N, CA, C and O of each residue as an XYZ file, in Angstrom:
440
protein
N     111.037    -45.811    -98.593
C     111.807    -46.013    -97.368
C     111.048    -46.150    -95.851
O     111.443    -46.815    -94.893
N     109.962    -45.396    -95.935
C     109.214    -45.804    -94.745
C     108.342    -47.343    -94.673
O     108.000    -47.981    -93.677
N     108.151    -47.628    -96.057
C     107.612    -48.964    -96.066
C     108.408    -49.934    -95.602
O     107.946    -50.684    -94.742
N     109.865    -50.132    -96.110
C     110.659    -50.793    -95.565
C     110.949    -50.809    -94.265
O     111.042    -51.888    -93.679
N     111.114    -49.745    -93.689
C     111.173    -49.699    -92.206
C     110.126    -50.119    -91.593
O     110.414    -50.845    -90.642
N     108.870    -49.934    -91.776
C     107.701    -50.460    -91.247
C     107.628    -51.975    -91.376
O     107.283    -52.626    -90.390
N     107.954    -52.636    -92.620
C     108.039    -53.889    -92.776
C     109.210    -54.709    -91.910
O     108.928    -55.840    -91.514
N     110.294    -54.242    -91.668
C     111.153    -54.792    -90.823
C     110.868    -54.665    -89.368
O     111.287    -55.476    -88.542
N     110.191    -53.694    -89.095
C     109.554    -53.660    -87.717
C     108.440    -54.572    -87.485
O     108.254    -55.043    -86.363
N     107.649    -54.865    -88.526
C     106.839    -55.726    -88.225
C     107.398    -57.172    -88.237
O     106.957    -57.984    -87.424
N     108.160    -57.450    -88.950
C     108.961    -58.800    -88.980
C     109.843    -58.826    -87.770
O     110.182    -59.909    -87.292
N     110.143    -57.949    -87.370
C     111.114    -58.137    -85.947
C     110.115    -58.332    -84.844
O     110.352    -59.125    -83.932
N     108.980    -57.618    -84.899
C     107.940    -57.706    -83.827
C     107.274    -59.328    -83.889
O     106.903    -59.930    -82.881
N     107.224    -59.786    -85.047
C     106.610    -61.072    -85.063
C     107.694    -62.236    -84.722
O     107.335    -63.352    -84.344
N     108.958    -61.893    -84.881
C     110.025    -62.827    -84.504
C     110.079    -62.912    -82.782
O     110.182    -63.919    -82.081
N     109.975    -61.518    -82.387
C     110.013    -61.545    -81.051
C     108.805    -62.132    -80.253
O     108.977    -62.866    -79.280
N     107.674    -61.800    -80.680
C     106.565    -62.466    -80.219
C     106.461    -64.078    -80.345
O     105.900    -64.731    -79.465
N     107.039    -64.685    -81.501
C     107.117    -66.102    -81.594
C     108.290    -66.442    -80.424
O     108.081    -67.282    -79.549
N     109.392    -65.775    -80.510
C     110.267    -66.404    -79.478
C     109.561    -66.417    -77.995
O     109.513    -67.384    -77.234
N     109.083    -65.241    -77.798
C     108.307    -65.289    -76.294
C     107.436    -66.309    -75.971
O     107.476    -66.889    -74.886
N     106.574    -66.585    -76.937
C     105.568    -67.642    -76.941
C     106.481    -69.038    -76.781
O     106.097    -69.901    -75.992
N     107.394    -69.176    -77.364
C     108.124    -70.390    -77.070
C     108.786    -70.585    -75.755
O     109.037    -71.713    -75.330
N     109.104    -69.364    -75.028
C     109.453    -69.684    -73.748
C     108.424    -69.697    -72.691
O     108.725    -69.825    -71.504
N     107.363    -69.582    -73.060
C     106.210    -69.413    -71.940
C     106.010    -70.861    -71.134
O     106.161    -71.894    -71.786
N     105.738    -70.922    -69.998
C     105.758    -72.070    -69.253
C     104.485    -72.962    -69.746
O     103.378    -72.426    -69.803
N     104.638    -74.178    -70.061
C     103.354    -75.131    -70.502
C     102.932    -75.994    -69.360
O     103.739    -76.564    -68.625
N     101.819    -76.058    -69.257
C     101.188    -77.267    -68.446
C     100.837    -78.378    -69.177
O      99.956    -78.192    -70.017
N     101.323    -79.551    -69.071
C     101.135    -80.709    -69.863
C     100.230    -81.675    -69.064
O     100.373    -81.672    -67.841
N      99.318    -82.497    -69.615
C      98.665    -83.317    -68.776
C      98.357    -84.404    -69.730
O      97.605    -84.112    -70.660
N      98.911    -85.864    -69.635
C      98.667    -86.994    -70.457
C      97.201    -87.549    -70.101
O      96.897    -87.860    -68.950
N      96.408    -87.636    -71.084
C      94.992    -88.002    -70.939
C      94.674    -89.133    -71.855
O      93.718    -89.869    -71.609
N      95.347    -89.287    -72.785
C      94.941    -90.414    -73.949
C      94.636    -91.695    -73.452
O      93.778    -92.362    -74.030
N      95.333    -92.216    -72.271
C      95.048    -93.496    -71.601
C      93.761    -93.533    -70.666
O      93.347    -94.618    -70.257
N      93.202    -92.471    -70.369
C      92.350    -92.575    -69.325
C      90.821    -92.741    -69.966
O      90.545    -92.189    -71.031
N      89.958    -93.454    -69.318
C      88.746    -93.575    -69.593
C      87.753    -93.087    -68.786
O      87.377    -93.760    -67.827
N      87.141    -91.728    -69.096
C      86.494    -90.892    -68.465
C      84.827    -91.340    -68.219
O      83.992    -90.631    -67.657
N      84.611    -92.603    -68.753
C      83.191    -92.999    -68.574
C      83.233    -93.746    -67.020
O      82.146    -93.960    -66.484
N      84.132    -94.026    -66.511
C      84.143    -94.801    -65.151
C      84.516    -93.676    -64.109
O      85.066    -92.618    -64.415
N      84.092    -94.097    -62.667
C      84.488    -92.950    -61.878
C      85.736    -93.216    -61.340
O      86.118    -92.330    -60.575
N      86.631    -94.311    -61.515
C      88.186    -94.440    -61.270
C      88.850    -93.630    -62.510
O      89.833    -92.909    -62.338
N      88.286    -93.795    -63.663
C      89.050    -92.723    -64.744
C      88.883    -91.444    -64.474
O      89.898    -90.763    -64.621
N      87.662    -90.744    -64.029
C      87.594    -89.541    -63.736
C      88.334    -89.036    -62.589
O      88.732    -87.871    -62.546
N      88.539    -89.923    -61.611
C      89.414    -89.846    -60.489
C      90.793    -89.661    -60.926
O      91.475    -88.772    -60.416
N      91.306    -90.512    -61.927
C      92.750    -90.678    -62.277
C      92.946    -89.095    -63.043
O      93.933    -88.366    -62.951
N      91.684    -88.840    -63.805
C      91.992    -87.392    -64.515
C      92.234    -86.444    -63.526
O      93.161    -85.652    -63.691
N      91.385    -86.389    -62.292
C      91.596    -85.360    -61.281
C      92.811    -85.279    -60.719
O      93.335    -84.220    -60.375
N      93.366    -86.526    -60.591
C      94.664    -86.860    -59.816
C      95.635    -86.104    -60.660
O      96.225    -85.124    -60.205
N      95.839    -86.593    -62.048
C      96.671    -85.817    -62.957
C      96.737    -84.381    -63.032
O      97.764    -83.707    -63.107
N      95.358    -83.910    -63.000
C      95.590    -82.355    -63.124
C      95.967    -81.825    -61.862
O      96.465    -80.703    -61.953
N      95.881    -82.299    -60.683
C      96.398    -81.900    -59.253
C      97.930    -81.954    -59.205
O      98.682    -81.104    -58.729
N      98.252    -83.144    -59.802
C      99.802    -83.384    -59.773
C     100.456    -82.512    -60.946
O     101.676    -82.356    -60.915
N      99.844    -82.040    -61.793
C     100.296    -81.328    -63.087
C     100.393    -79.889    -62.512
O     101.388    -79.185    -62.684
N      99.185    -79.462    -61.751
C      99.078    -78.010    -61.339
C     100.473    -77.839    -60.207
O     101.278    -76.908    -60.225
N     100.477    -78.970    -59.292
C     101.611    -78.749    -58.161
C     102.702    -78.646    -58.813
O     103.313    -77.632    -58.477
N     103.302    -79.348    -59.728
C     104.536    -79.396    -60.508
C     104.563    -77.964    -61.395
O     105.591    -77.371    -61.723
N     103.416    -77.622    -61.651
C     103.770    -76.454    -62.684
C     104.056    -75.275    -61.567
O     105.022    -74.514    -61.619
N     103.066    -75.265    -60.575
C     103.292    -74.021    -59.616
C     104.808    -73.934    -58.828
O     105.389    -72.923    -58.433
N     105.211    -75.277    -58.749
C     106.557    -75.321    -58.145
C     107.677    -74.942    -59.096
O     108.756    -74.446    -58.772
N     107.279    -75.235    -60.263
C     108.244    -74.768    -61.316
C     108.246    -73.274    -61.736
O     109.256    -72.652    -62.066
N     106.922    -72.757    -61.680
C     106.803    -71.486    -62.352
C     105.992    -70.492    -61.482
O     105.852    -69.322    -61.838
N     105.539    -70.909    -60.503
C     104.362    -70.240    -59.390
C     105.259    -68.701    -59.294
O     104.638    -67.703    -59.662
N     106.461    -68.553    -58.887
C     107.047    -66.937    -58.839
C     106.961    -66.555    -60.002
O     106.479    -65.429    -60.127
N     107.316    -67.191    -61.121
C     107.312    -66.356    -62.319
C     106.091    -66.051    -62.979
O     106.095    -65.103    -63.763
N     104.819    -66.841    -62.750
C     103.461    -66.410    -63.326
C     102.647    -65.520    -62.295
O     101.762    -64.738    -62.644
N     103.071    -65.741    -60.913
C     102.140    -65.023    -59.975
C     102.516    -63.511    -59.819
O     103.669    -63.150    -59.581
N     101.319    -62.539    -59.992
C     101.743    -61.354    -59.855
C     102.365    -61.000    -58.380
O     102.098    -61.799    -57.482
N     103.013    -60.090    -58.127
C     103.680    -59.784    -56.788
C     102.780    -59.530    -55.860
O     102.973    -60.044    -54.758
N     101.553    -58.666    -56.065
C     100.580    -58.574    -55.170
C      99.795    -59.870    -54.990
O      99.022    -59.827    -54.034
N      99.806    -60.884    -55.601
C      99.245    -62.116    -55.320
C      99.988    -63.031    -54.940
O      99.424    -64.120    -54.842
N     101.261    -62.994    -54.635
C     101.887    -63.976    -54.055
C     101.727    -64.628    -52.604
O     102.165    -65.697    -52.180
N     100.965    -63.650    -51.986
C     100.589    -64.344    -50.342
C      99.422    -65.026    -50.492
O      99.027    -65.531    -49.441
N      98.685    -65.224    -51.520
C      97.671    -65.934    -51.696
C      97.863    -67.268    -52.284
O      97.960    -67.376    -53.507
N      97.935    -68.452    -51.390
C      98.528    -69.742    -51.984
C      97.577    -70.398    -52.935
O      97.903    -71.336    -53.662
N      96.368    -69.853    -52.895
C      95.471    -70.163    -54.164
C      95.760    -69.689    -55.555
O      95.366    -70.296    -56.551
N      96.339    -68.779    -55.584
C      96.483    -68.221    -56.819
C      97.070    -69.169    -57.971
O      96.354    -69.682    -58.832
N      98.351    -69.327    -57.892
C      98.854    -70.088    -58.802
C      98.025    -71.521    -59.107
O      97.805    -71.808    -60.284
N      97.650    -72.258    -58.221
C      97.003    -73.448    -58.557
C      95.454    -73.202    -59.129
O      94.949    -74.082    -59.825
N      94.851    -72.210    -58.877
C      93.604    -71.477    -59.709
C      94.149    -71.405    -60.964
O      93.755    -72.182    -61.833
N      95.066    -70.519    -61.208
C      95.418    -70.293    -62.552
C      95.763    -71.428    -63.459
O      95.240    -71.551    -64.566
N      96.672    -72.274    -62.966
C      97.124    -73.518    -63.449
C      96.160    -74.303    -63.860
O      96.261    -74.942    -64.907
N      94.874    -74.362    -62.913
C      93.711    -75.596    -63.365
C      93.134    -74.706    -64.362
O      92.630    -75.348    -65.283
N      93.037    -73.439    -64.489
C      92.134    -73.054    -65.454
C      92.976    -73.080    -66.882
O      92.368    -73.365    -67.914
N      94.360    -72.783    -66.909
C      95.087    -73.237    -68.001
C      94.861    -74.628    -68.576
O      94.611    -74.878    -69.755
N      94.989    -75.533    -67.539
C      94.758    -77.007    -67.885
C      93.287    -77.211    -68.433
O      93.058    -78.003    -69.347
N      92.380    -76.511    -67.871
C      91.155    -76.713    -68.442
C      90.846    -76.091    -69.623
O      89.884    -76.505    -70.270
N      91.486    -75.185    -70.005
C      91.448    -74.337    -71.356
C      91.849    -75.139    -72.418
O      91.421    -75.036    -73.568
N      92.888    -76.147    -71.924
C      93.351    -77.047    -73.065
C      92.776    -78.310    -73.181
O      93.393    -79.204    -73.758
N      91.601    -78.508    -72.675
C      90.760    -79.703    -72.595
C      89.824    -79.526    -73.688
O      89.734    -78.473    -74.320
N      89.005    -80.745    -73.948
C      87.994    -80.606    -74.954
C      86.831    -80.425    -73.809
O      86.900    -80.488    -72.582
N      85.808    -80.193    -74.640
C      84.588    -80.055    -73.634
C      84.060    -81.432    -72.984
O      83.490    -81.447    -71.892
N      84.267    -82.424    -73.644
C      84.043    -83.835    -72.742
C      84.989    -83.809    -71.640
O      84.546    -83.857    -70.493
N      86.302    -83.735    -71.863
C      87.025    -83.720    -70.635
C      87.066    -82.834    -69.431
O      87.422    -83.125    -68.289
N      86.572    -81.529    -69.975
C      86.277    -80.534    -68.973
C      84.853    -81.101    -68.228
O      84.728    -80.856    -67.028
N      84.075    -81.649    -68.737
C      82.922    -82.032    -68.101
C      83.184    -83.222    -67.139
O      82.596    -83.265    -66.058
N      84.108    -84.243    -67.537
C      84.585    -85.298    -66.782
C      85.230    -84.907    -65.682
O      85.140    -85.596    -64.666
N      86.055    -83.636    -65.699
C      87.230    -83.238    -64.786
C      86.032    -82.761    -63.656
O      86.084    -83.184    -62.501
N      85.035    -81.912    -64.077
C      83.950    -81.311    -63.347
C      83.290    -82.445    -62.472
O      83.162    -82.317    -61.255
N      82.930    -83.420    -63.078
C      82.166    -84.447    -62.470
C      83.124    -85.173    -61.505
O      82.704    -85.539    -60.407
N      84.387    -85.390    -61.876
C      85.409    -85.974    -60.989
C      85.565    -84.856    -59.618
O      85.586    -85.384    -58.506
N      85.638    -83.821    -59.672
C      85.659    -82.939    -58.598
C      84.455    -83.022    -57.739
O      84.480    -82.908    -56.514
N      83.240    -83.259    -58.568
C      82.119    -83.487    -57.714
C      81.856    -84.844    -56.875
O      81.191    -84.985    -55.849
N      82.566    -85.778    -57.607
C      82.599    -87.138    -57.170
C      83.509    -87.148    -56.064
O      83.286    -87.967    -55.172
N      84.354    -86.492    -55.977
C      85.413    -86.178    -54.780
C      84.900    -85.261    -53.864
O      85.689    -85.107    -52.932
N      83.825    -84.552    -53.757
C      83.200    -83.896    -53.042
C      84.182    -82.579    -52.626
O      84.303    -82.063    -51.515
N      84.865    -82.200    -53.946
C      85.691    -80.836    -53.846
C      84.775    -79.626    -54.037
O      84.028    -79.490    -55.006
N      84.897    -78.771    -53.038
C      84.231    -77.325    -53.050
C      85.330    -76.292    -53.405
O      86.526    -76.573    -53.334
N      84.814    -74.958    -53.831
C      85.504    -73.998    -54.029
C      86.807    -73.982    -54.912
O      86.733    -74.386    -56.073
N      87.866    -73.576    -54.453
C      89.072    -73.445    -55.325
C      89.974    -74.674    -54.954
O      91.110    -74.639    -55.428
N      89.704    -75.557    -54.321
C      90.563    -76.734    -54.165
C      90.523    -77.361    -55.568
O      89.640    -77.204    -56.412
N      91.644    -78.102    -55.661
C      92.039    -78.943    -56.966
C      91.073    -79.978    -56.999
O      91.098    -80.817    -57.900
C-alpha cells in the first residue's frame, strides 16, 4: 500500500512540475537569419537581444523580479540577458560579446 501511495505522489509531483515549467515565461530571439561574421550582423544580434529583453521585462518583470530587487532597474534586464545568453550557442555568445564590445557597451547595459 505504501509503495502505491509513493508512486502516486511521485507521479503527481512530476505532473505538477511539468505544468509549472510549461507556464514559465520564455525569452525567444530569432537568430537564424543573422550572419555574425560581420559587424552589422553582430549589431543586429545585439539589437534583437536588447529588444527581446525589454519586451520580456515589460511582460514579466514584476513576476520574475524578487520584491527586494524591484527598485533596481537593472535587475530584470540583467537576468533576461543572462537567460538569453544561456540559450545561445558558444559562437552566438561570443558574437554577442563582440557586438557589445563593438558598441562600446560597459557594465550591465544591454
